[in-house]
mmCIF file of the N, C-alpha and C atoms, coordinates in Angstrom:
data_MODEL
# 
_entry.id   MODEL 
# 
loop_
_atom_site.group_PDB 
_atom_site.id 
_atom_site.type_symbol 
_atom_site.label_atom_id 
_atom_site.label_alt_id 
_atom_site.label_comp_id 
_atom_site.label_asym_id 
_atom_site.label_entity_id 
_atom_site.label_seq_id 
_atom_site.pdbx_PDB_ins_code 
_atom_site.Cartn_x 
_atom_site.Cartn_y 
_atom_site.Cartn_z 
_atom_site.occupancy 
_atom_site.B_iso_or_equiv 
_atom_site.pdbx_formal_charge 
_atom_site.auth_seq_id 
_atom_site.auth_comp_id 
_atom_site.auth_asym_id 
_atom_site.auth_atom_id 
_atom_site.pdbx_PDB_model_num 
ATOM 1   N N  . UNK A 1 1  ? 117.195 142.035 38.823 1.00 0.00 ? 1  UNK A N  1 
ATOM 2   C CA . UNK A 1 1  ? 118.562 142.237 38.372 1.00 0.00 ? 1  UNK A CA 1 
ATOM 3   C C  . UNK A 1 1  ? 119.344 142.891 39.502 1.00 0.00 ? 1  UNK A C  1 
ATOM 4   N N  . UNK A 1 2  ? 120.395 142.265 39.907 1.00 0.00 ? 2  UNK A N  1 
ATOM 5   C CA . UNK A 1 2  ? 121.193 142.801 41.000 1.00 0.00 ? 2  UNK A CA 1 
ATOM 6   C C  . UNK A 1 2  ? 122.670 142.748 40.674 1.00 0.00 ? 2  UNK A C  1 
ATOM 7   N N  . UNK A 1 3  ? 123.422 143.241 41.586 1.00 0.00 ? 3  UNK A N  1 
ATOM 8   C CA . UNK A 1 3  ? 124.874 143.245 41.415 1.00 0.00 ? 3  UNK A CA 1 
ATOM 9   C C  . UNK A 1 3  ? 125.435 142.030 42.146 1.00 0.00 ? 3  UNK A C  1 
ATOM 10  N N  . UNK A 1 4  ? 126.427 141.399 41.566 1.00 0.00 ? 4  UNK A N  1 
ATOM 11  C CA . UNK A 1 4  ? 126.970 140.189 42.174 1.00 0.00 ? 4  UNK A CA 1 
ATOM 12  C C  . UNK A 1 4  ? 127.896 140.533 43.343 1.00 0.00 ? 4  UNK A C  1 
ATOM 13  N N  . UNK A 1 5  ? 128.094 139.555 44.192 1.00 0.00 ? 5  UNK A N  1 
ATOM 14  C CA . UNK A 1 5  ? 128.922 139.738 45.383 1.00 0.00 ? 5  UNK A CA 1 
ATOM 15  C C  . UNK A 1 5  ? 130.376 139.999 45.004 1.00 0.00 ? 5  UNK A C  1 
ATOM 16  N N  . UNK A 1 6  ? 130.816 139.416 43.894 1.00 0.00 ? 6  UNK A N  1 
ATOM 17  C CA . UNK A 1 6  ? 132.208 139.615 43.469 1.00 0.00 ? 6  UNK A CA 1 
ATOM 18  C C  . UNK A 1 6  ? 132.499 141.086 43.199 1.00 0.00 ? 6  UNK A C  1 
ATOM 19  N N  . UNK A 1 7  ? 131.540 141.780 42.602 1.00 0.00 ? 7  UNK A N  1 
ATOM 20  C CA . UNK A 1 7  ? 131.729 143.204 42.349 1.00 0.00 ? 7  UNK A CA 1 
ATOM 21  C C  . UNK A 1 7  ? 131.750 144.001 43.652 1.00 0.00 ? 7  UNK A C  1 
ATOM 22  N N  . UNK A 1 8  ? 130.931 143.592 44.596 1.00 0.00 ? 8  UNK A N  1 
ATOM 23  C CA . UNK A 1 8  ? 130.907 144.292 45.881 1.00 0.00 ? 8  UNK A CA 1 
ATOM 24  C C  . UNK A 1 8  ? 132.194 144.069 46.665 1.00 0.00 ? 8  UNK A C  1 
ATOM 25  N N  . UNK A 1 9  ? 132.836 142.911 46.477 1.00 0.00 ? 9  UNK A N  1 
ATOM 26  C CA . UNK A 1 9  ? 134.090 142.642 47.179 1.00 0.00 ? 9  UNK A CA 1 
ATOM 27  C C  . UNK A 1 9  ? 135.224 143.531 46.687 1.00 0.00 ? 9  UNK A C  1 
ATOM 28  N N  . UNK A 1 10 ? 135.119 144.062 45.482 1.00 0.00 ? 10 UNK A N  1 
ATOM 29  C CA . UNK A 1 10 ? 136.127 145.003 44.979 1.00 0.00 ? 10 UNK A CA 1 
ATOM 30  C C  . UNK A 1 10 ? 136.071 146.318 45.744 1.00 0.00 ? 10 UNK A C  1 
ATOM 31  N N  . UNK A 1 11 ? 134.962 146.584 46.400 1.00 0.00 ? 11 UNK A N  1 
ATOM 32  C CA . UNK A 1 11 ? 134.818 147.820 47.165 1.00 0.00 ? 11 UNK A CA 1 
ATOM 33  C C  . UNK A 1 11 ? 135.768 147.859 48.360 1.00 0.00 ? 11 UNK A C  1 
ATOM 34  N N  . UNK A 1 12 ? 136.000 146.726 48.995 1.00 0.00 ? 12 UNK A N  1 
ATOM 35  C CA . UNK A 1 12 ? 136.807 146.703 50.218 1.00 0.00 ? 12 UNK A CA 1 
ATOM 36  C C  . UNK A 1 12 ? 138.242 147.185 50.024 1.00 0.00 ? 12 UNK A C  1 
ATOM 37  N N  . UNK A 1 13 ? 139.016 146.641 49.085 1.00 0.00 ? 13 UNK A N  1 
ATOM 38  C CA . UNK A 1 13 ? 140.386 147.147 48.944 1.00 0.00 ? 13 UNK A CA 1 
ATOM 39  C C  . UNK A 1 13 ? 140.443 148.600 48.487 1.00 0.00 ? 13 UNK A C  1 
ATOM 40  N N  . UNK A 1 14 ? 139.505 148.996 47.647 1.00 0.00 ? 14 UNK A N  1 
ATOM 41  C CA . UNK A 1 14 ? 139.478 150.394 47.194 1.00 0.00 ? 14 UNK A CA 1 
ATOM 42  C C  . UNK A 1 14 ? 139.141 151.314 48.358 1.00 0.00 ? 14 UNK A C  1 
ATOM 43  N N  . UNK A 1 15 ? 138.195 150.918 49.181 1.00 0.00 ? 15 UNK A N  1 
ATOM 44  C CA . UNK A 1 15 ? 137.812 151.715 50.345 1.00 0.00 ? 15 UNK A CA 1 
ATOM 45  C C  . UNK A 1 15 ? 138.959 151.815 51.346 1.00 0.00 ? 15 UNK A C  1 
ATOM 46  N N  . UNK A 1 16 ? 139.631 150.714 51.609 1.00 0.00 ? 16 UNK A N  1 
ATOM 47  C CA . UNK A 1 16 ? 140.753 150.720 52.551 1.00 0.00 ? 16 UNK A CA 1 
ATOM 48  C C  . UNK A 1 16 ? 141.901 151.568 52.022 1.00 0.00 ? 16 UNK A C  1 
ATOM 49  N N  . UNK A 1 17 ? 142.243 151.384 50.757 1.00 0.00 ? 17 UNK A N  1 
ATOM 50  C CA . UNK A 1 17 ? 143.366 152.135 50.185 1.00 0.00 ? 17 UNK A CA 1 
ATOM 51  C C  . UNK A 1 17 ? 143.083 153.631 50.145 1.00 0.00 ? 17 UNK A C  1 
ATOM 52  N N  . UNK A 1 18 ? 141.900 154.005 49.706 1.00 0.00 ? 18 UNK A N  1 
ATOM 53  C CA . UNK A 1 18 ? 141.598 155.437 49.625 1.00 0.00 ? 18 UNK A CA 1 
ATOM 54  C C  . UNK A 1 18 ? 141.523 156.069 51.011 1.00 0.00 ? 18 UNK A C  1 
ATOM 55  N N  . UNK A 1 19 ? 140.995 155.352 51.984 1.00 0.00 ? 19 UNK A N  1 
ATOM 56  C CA . UNK A 1 19 ? 140.933 155.886 53.348 1.00 0.00 ? 19 UNK A CA 1 
ATOM 57  C C  . UNK A 1 19 ? 142.326 156.062 53.940 1.00 0.00 ? 19 UNK A C  1 
ATOM 58  N N  . UNK A 1 20 ? 143.200 155.086 53.704 1.00 0.00 ? 20 UNK A N  1 
ATOM 59  C CA . UNK A 1 20 ? 144.572 155.189 54.215 1.00 0.00 ? 20 UNK A CA 1 
ATOM 60  C C  . UNK A 1 20 ? 145.333 156.339 53.557 1.00 0.00 ? 20 UNK A C  1 
ATOM 61  N N  . UNK A 1 21 ? 145.156 156.505 52.257 1.00 0.00 ? 21 UNK A N  1 
ATOM 62  C CA . UNK A 1 21 ? 145.846 157.595 51.556 1.00 0.00 ? 21 UNK A CA 1 
ATOM 63  C C  . UNK A 1 21 ? 145.345 158.945 52.043 1.00 0.00 ? 21 UNK A C  1 
ATOM 64  N N  . UNK A 1 22 ? 144.030 159.087 52.186 1.00 0.00 ? 22 UNK A N  1 
ATOM 65  C CA . UNK A 1 22 ? 143.493 160.364 52.666 1.00 0.00 ? 22 UNK A CA 1 
ATOM 66  C C  . UNK A 1 22 ? 143.979 160.669 54.078 1.00 0.00 ? 22 UNK A C  1 
ATOM 67  N N  . UNK A 1 23 ? 144.026 159.652 54.932 1.00 0.00 ? 23 UNK A N  1 
ATOM 68  C CA . UNK A 1 23 ? 144.475 159.864 56.308 1.00 0.00 ? 23 UNK A CA 1 
ATOM 69  C C  . UNK A 1 23 ? 145.964 160.170 56.365 1.00 0.00 ? 23 UNK A C  1 
ATOM 70  N N  . UNK A 1 24 ? 146.748 159.512 55.528 1.00 0.00 ? 24 UNK A N  1 
ATOM 71  C CA . UNK A 1 24 ? 148.198 159.725 55.543 1.00 0.00 ? 24 UNK A CA 1 
ATOM 72  C C  . UNK A 1 24 ? 148.582 161.094 55.008 1.00 0.00 ? 24 UNK A C  1 
ATOM 73  N N  . UNK A 1 25 ? 147.729 161.700 54.192 1.00 0.00 ? 25 UNK A N  1 
ATOM 74  C CA . UNK A 1 25 ? 148.038 163.049 53.710 1.00 0.00 ? 25 UNK A CA 1 
ATOM 75  C C  . UNK A 1 25 ? 147.775 164.102 54.778 1.00 0.00 ? 25 UNK A C  1 
ATOM 76  N N  . UNK A 1 26 ? 147.018 163.733 55.812 1.00 0.00 ? 26 UNK A N  1 
ATOM 77  C CA . UNK A 1 26 ? 146.689 164.700 56.859 1.00 0.00 ? 26 UNK A CA 1 
ATOM 78  C C  . UNK A 1 26 ? 147.532 164.538 58.124 1.00 0.00 ? 26 UNK A C  1 
ATOM 79  N N  . UNK A 1 27 ? 148.008 163.338 58.384 1.00 0.00 ? 27 UNK A N  1 
ATOM 80  C CA . UNK A 1 27 ? 148.735 163.056 59.621 1.00 0.00 ? 27 UNK A CA 1 
ATOM 81  C C  . UNK A 1 27 ? 150.045 162.339 59.319 1.00 0.00 ? 27 UNK A C  1 
ATOM 82  N N  . UNK A 1 28 ? 150.962 162.387 60.276 1.00 0.00 ? 28 UNK A N  1 
ATOM 83  C CA . UNK A 1 28 ? 152.246 161.702 60.114 1.00 0.00 ? 28 UNK A CA 1 
ATOM 84  C C  . UNK A 1 28 ? 152.418 160.549 61.085 1.00 0.00 ? 28 UNK A C  1 
ATOM 85  N N  . UNK A 1 29 ? 151.704 160.564 62.207 1.00 0.00 ? 29 UNK A N  1 
ATOM 86  C CA . UNK A 1 29 ? 151.842 159.487 63.188 1.00 0.00 ? 29 UNK A CA 1 
ATOM 87  C C  . UNK A 1 29 ? 150.853 158.365 62.888 1.00 0.00 ? 29 UNK A C  1 
ATOM 88  N N  . UNK A 1 30 ? 151.320 157.130 63.063 1.00 0.00 ? 30 UNK A N  1 
ATOM 89  C CA . UNK A 1 30 ? 150.525 155.956 62.688 1.00 0.00 ? 30 UNK A CA 1 
ATOM 90  C C  . UNK A 1 30 ? 149.196 155.869 63.447 1.00 0.00 ? 30 UNK A C  1 
ATOM 91  N N  . UNK A 1 31 ? 149.144 156.100 64.761 1.00 0.00 ? 31 UNK A N  1 
ATOM 92  C CA . UNK A 1 31 ? 147.842 156.011 65.436 1.00 0.00 ? 31 UNK A CA 1 
ATOM 93  C C  . UNK A 1 31 ? 146.825 157.020 64.892 1.00 0.00 ? 31 UNK A C  1 
ATOM 94  N N  . UNK A 1 32 ? 147.292 158.214 64.574 1.00 0.00 ? 32 UNK A N  1 
ATOM 95  C CA . UNK A 1 32 ? 146.381 159.206 64.005 1.00 0.00 ? 32 UNK A CA 1 
ATOM 96  C C  . UNK A 1 32 ? 145.949 158.823 62.594 1.00 0.00 ? 32 UNK A C  1 
ATOM 97  N N  . UNK A 1 33 ? 146.868 158.242 61.830 1.00 0.00 ? 33 UNK A N  1 
ATOM 98  C CA . UNK A 1 33 ? 146.527 157.803 60.476 1.00 0.00 ? 33 UNK A CA 1 
ATOM 99  C C  . UNK A 1 33 ? 145.460 156.715 60.533 1.00 0.00 ? 33 UNK A C  1 
ATOM 100 N N  . UNK A 1 34 ? 145.642 155.737 61.410 1.00 0.00 ? 34 UNK A N  1 
ATOM 101 C CA . UNK A 1 34 ? 144.669 154.647 61.518 1.00 0.00 ? 34 UNK A CA 1 
ATOM 102 C C  . UNK A 1 34 ? 143.315 155.145 62.010 1.00 0.00 ? 34 UNK A C  1 
ATOM 103 N N  . UNK A 1 35 ? 143.337 156.045 62.976 1.00 0.00 ? 35 UNK A N  1 
ATOM 104 C CA . UNK A 1 35 ? 142.089 156.605 63.490 1.00 0.00 ? 35 UNK A CA 1 
ATOM 105 C C  . UNK A 1 35 ? 141.341 157.369 62.402 1.00 0.00 ? 35 UNK A C  1 
ATOM 106 N N  . UNK A 1 36 ? 142.057 158.205 61.686 1.00 0.00 ? 36 UNK A N  1 
ATOM 107 C CA . UNK A 1 36 ? 141.432 158.979 60.614 1.00 0.00 ? 36 UNK A CA 1 
ATOM 108 C C  . UNK A 1 36 ? 140.982 158.075 59.468 1.00 0.00 ? 36 UNK A C  1 
ATOM 109 N N  . UNK A 1 37 ? 141.742 157.028 59.177 1.00 0.00 ? 37 UNK A N  1 
ATOM 110 C CA . UNK A 1 37 ? 141.368 156.101 58.102 1.00 0.00 ? 37 UNK A CA 1 
ATOM 111 C C  . UNK A 1 37 ? 140.076 155.364 58.441 1.00 0.00 ? 37 UNK A C  1 
ATOM 112 N N  . UNK A 1 38 ? 139.916 154.975 59.692 1.00 0.00 ? 38 UNK A N  1 
ATOM 113 C CA . UNK A 1 38 ? 138.682 154.303 60.107 1.00 0.00 ? 38 UNK A CA 1 
ATOM 114 C C  . UNK A 1 38 ? 137.502 155.251 60.000 1.00 0.00 ? 38 UNK A C  1 
ATOM 115 N N  . UNK A 1 39 ? 137.673 156.477 60.466 1.00 0.00 ? 39 UNK A N  1 
ATOM 116 C CA . UNK A 1 39 ? 136.590 157.467 60.368 1.00 0.00 ? 39 UNK A CA 1 
ATOM 117 C C  . UNK A 1 39 ? 136.221 157.742 58.913 1.00 0.00 ? 39 UNK A C  1 
ATOM 118 N N  . UNK A 1 40 ? 137.229 157.920 58.073 1.00 0.00 ? 40 UNK A N  1 
ATOM 119 C CA . UNK A 1 40 ? 136.978 158.195 56.661 1.00 0.00 ? 40 UNK A CA 1 
ATOM 120 C C  . UNK A 1 40 ? 136.335 156.996 55.975 1.00 0.00 ? 40 UNK A C  1 
ATOM 121 N N  . UNK A 1 41 ? 136.797 155.800 56.298 1.00 0.00 ? 41 UNK A N  1 
ATOM 122 C CA . UNK A 1 41 ? 136.220 154.594 55.715 1.00 0.00 ? 41 UNK A CA 1 
ATOM 123 C C  . UNK A 1 41 ? 134.762 154.410 56.096 1.00 0.00 ? 41 UNK A C  1 
ATOM 124 N N  . UNK A 1 42 ? 134.442 154.636 57.362 1.00 0.00 ? 42 UNK A N  1 
ATOM 125 C CA . UNK A 1 42 ? 133.052 154.515 57.800 1.00 0.00 ? 42 UNK A CA 1 
ATOM 126 C C  . UNK A 1 42 ? 132.170 155.580 57.169 1.00 0.00 ? 42 UNK A C  1 
ATOM 127 N N  . UNK A 1 43 ? 132.693 156.801 57.056 1.00 0.00 ? 43 UNK A N  1 
ATOM 128 C CA . UNK A 1 43 ? 131.929 157.871 56.431 1.00 0.00 ? 43 UNK A CA 1 
ATOM 129 C C  . UNK A 1 43 ? 131.664 157.548 54.963 1.00 0.00 ? 43 UNK A C  1 
ATOM 130 N N  . UNK A 1 44 ? 132.685 157.092 54.261 1.00 0.00 ? 44 UNK A N  1 
ATOM 131 C CA . UNK A 1 44 ? 132.542 156.763 52.842 1.00 0.00 ? 44 UNK A CA 1 
ATOM 132 C C  . UNK A 1 44 ? 131.589 155.592 52.652 1.00 0.00 ? 44 UNK A C  1 
ATOM 133 N N  . UNK A 1 45 ? 131.712 154.582 53.491 1.00 0.00 ? 45 UNK A N  1 
ATOM 134 C CA . UNK A 1 45 ? 130.833 153.422 53.393 1.00 0.00 ? 45 UNK A CA 1 
ATOM 135 C C  . UNK A 1 45 ? 129.378 153.809 53.660 1.00 0.00 ? 45 UNK A C  1 
ATOM 136 N N  . UNK A 1 46 ? 129.135 154.646 54.664 1.00 0.00 ? 46 UNK A N  1 
ATOM 137 C CA . UNK A 1 46 ? 127.765 155.074 54.941 1.00 0.00 ? 46 UNK A CA 1 
ATOM 138 C C  . UNK A 1 46 ? 127.212 155.920 53.798 1.00 0.00 ? 46 UNK A C  1 
ATOM 139 N N  . UNK A 1 47 ? 128.056 156.740 53.183 1.00 0.00 ? 47 UNK A N  1 
ATOM 140 C CA . UNK A 1 47 ? 127.625 157.538 52.038 1.00 0.00 ? 47 UNK A CA 1 
ATOM 141 C C  . UNK A 1 47 ? 127.246 156.634 50.864 1.00 0.00 ? 47 UNK A C  1 
ATOM 142 N N  . UNK A 1 48 ? 128.061 155.619 50.594 1.00 0.00 ? 48 UNK A N  1 
ATOM 143 C CA . UNK A 1 48 ? 127.759 154.688 49.510 1.00 0.00 ? 48 UNK A CA 1 
ATOM 144 C C  . UNK A 1 48 ? 126.502 153.869 49.803 1.00 0.00 ? 48 UNK A C  1 
ATOM 145 N N  . UNK A 1 49 ? 126.308 153.490 51.051 1.00 0.00 ? 49 UNK A N  1 
ATOM 146 C CA . UNK A 1 49 ? 125.094 152.754 51.414 1.00 0.00 ? 49 UNK A CA 1 
ATOM 147 C C  . UNK A 1 49 ? 123.853 153.626 51.278 1.00 0.00 ? 49 UNK A C  1 
ATOM 148 N N  . UNK A 1 50 ? 123.967 154.912 51.604 1.00 0.00 ? 50 UNK A N  1 
ATOM 149 C CA . UNK A 1 50 ? 122.840 155.828 51.435 1.00 0.00 ? 50 UNK A CA 1 
ATOM 150 C C  . UNK A 1 50 ? 122.479 155.969 49.959 1.00 0.00 ? 50 UNK A C  1 
ATOM 151 N N  . UNK A 1 51 ? 123.483 156.073 49.109 1.00 0.00 ? 51 UNK A N  1 
ATOM 152 C CA . UNK A 1 51 ? 123.227 156.152 47.669 1.00 0.00 ? 51 UNK A CA 1 
ATOM 153 C C  . UNK A 1 51 ? 122.567 154.865 47.179 1.00 0.00 ? 51 UNK A C  1 
ATOM 154 N N  . UNK A 1 52 ? 123.064 153.718 47.634 1.00 0.00 ? 52 UNK A N  1 
ATOM 155 C CA . UNK A 1 52 ? 122.487 152.434 47.230 1.00 0.00 ? 52 UNK A CA 1 
ATOM 156 C C  . UNK A 1 52 ? 121.039 152.318 47.693 1.00 0.00 ? 52 UNK A C  1 
ATOM 157 N N  . UNK A 1 53 ? 120.741 152.792 48.887 1.00 0.00 ? 53 UNK A N  1 
ATOM 158 C CA . UNK A 1 53 ? 119.371 152.748 49.398 1.00 0.00 ? 53 UNK A CA 1 
ATOM 159 C C  . UNK A 1 53 ? 118.445 153.625 48.567 1.00 0.00 ? 53 UNK A C  1 
ATOM 160 N N  . UNK A 1 54 ? 118.897 154.822 48.229 1.00 0.00 ? 54 UNK A N  1 
ATOM 161 C CA . UNK A 1 54 ? 118.086 155.717 47.398 1.00 0.00 ? 54 UNK A CA 1 
ATOM 162 C C  . UNK A 1 54 ? 117.825 155.085 46.033 1.00 0.00 ? 54 UNK A C  1 
ATOM 163 N N  . UNK A 1 55 ? 118.849 154.493 45.440 1.00 0.00 ? 55 UNK A N  1 
ATOM 164 C CA . UNK A 1 55 ? 118.669 153.846 44.139 1.00 0.00 ? 55 UNK A CA 1 
ATOM 165 C C  . UNK A 1 55 ? 117.756 152.629 44.239 1.00 0.00 ? 55 UNK A C  1 
ATOM 166 N N  . UNK A 1 56 ? 117.854 151.885 45.330 1.00 0.00 ? 56 UNK A N  1 
ATOM 167 C CA . UNK A 1 56 ? 117.001 150.718 45.523 1.00 0.00 ? 56 UNK A CA 1 
ATOM 168 C C  . UNK A 1 56 ? 115.535 151.135 45.656 1.00 0.00 ? 56 UNK A C  1 
ATOM 169 N N  . UNK A 1 57 ? 115.280 152.188 46.435 1.00 0.00 ? 57 UNK A N  1 
ATOM 170 C CA . UNK A 1 57 ? 113.912 152.692 46.595 1.00 0.00 ? 57 UNK A CA 1 
ATOM 171 C C  . UNK A 1 57 ? 113.395 153.231 45.267 1.00 0.00 ? 57 UNK A C  1 
ATOM 172 N N  . UNK A 1 58 ? 114.233 153.968 44.542 1.00 0.00 ? 58 UNK A N  1 
ATOM 173 C CA . UNK A 1 58 ? 113.816 154.513 43.251 1.00 0.00 ? 58 UNK A CA 1 
ATOM 174 C C  . UNK A 1 58 ? 113.504 153.398 42.258 1.00 0.00 ? 58 UNK A C  1 
ATOM 175 N N  . UNK A 1 59 ? 114.252 152.302 42.326 1.00 0.00 ? 59 UNK A N  1 
ATOM 176 C CA . UNK A 1 59 ? 114.020 151.189 41.416 1.00 0.00 ? 59 UNK A CA 1 
ATOM 177 C C  . UNK A 1 59 ? 112.623 150.603 41.624 1.00 0.00 ? 59 UNK A C  1 
ATOM 178 N N  . UNK A 1 60 ? 112.196 150.470 42.877 1.00 0.00 ? 60 UNK A N  1 
ATOM 179 C CA . UNK A 1 60 ? 110.872 149.922 43.141 1.00 0.00 ? 60 UNK A CA 1 
ATOM 180 C C  . UNK A 1 60 ? 109.770 150.947 42.925 1.00 0.00 ? 60 UNK A C  1 
ATOM 181 N N  . UNK A 1 61 ? 110.074 152.215 43.139 1.00 0.00 ? 61 UNK A N  1 
ATOM 182 C CA . UNK A 1 61 ? 109.073 153.253 42.963 1.00 0.00 ? 61 UNK A CA 1 
ATOM 183 C C  . UNK A 1 61 ? 108.794 153.483 41.480 1.00 0.00 ? 61 UNK A C  1 
ATOM 184 N N  . UNK A 1 62 ? 109.840 153.558 40.680 1.00 0.00 ? 62 UNK A N  1 
ATOM 185 C CA . UNK A 1 62 ? 109.682 153.829 39.253 1.00 0.00 ? 62 UNK A CA 1 
ATOM 186 C C  . UNK A 1 62 ? 109.281 152.567 38.493 1.00 0.00 ? 62 UNK A C  1 
ATOM 187 N N  . UNK A 1 63 ? 109.960 151.480 38.814 1.00 0.00 ? 63 UNK A N  1 
ATOM 188 C CA . UNK A 1 63 ? 109.757 150.252 38.033 1.00 0.00 ? 63 UNK A CA 1 
ATOM 189 C C  . UNK A 1 63 ? 108.692 149.416 38.613 1.00 0.00 ? 63 UNK A C  1 
# 
C-alpha cells in the first residue's frame, strides 16, 4: 500500500508557497527572498523526506 503520485504532486505548490511566504516575512528585497525561499524549501523537503524514510523503515520493521 503506497501513496499515489497525484498526492505527492500536491506537495510542490504547498512547499513553494509556504517557502515564499516565510522568506517574504523576513526580507524585503527579491534576491534575498528567493535565496531564503530556496533554503527554506530545501530544508523543509529534506525534513519531510527524513520523516518518510523513518516511516518506511518502521513499516517494514513492524509489519
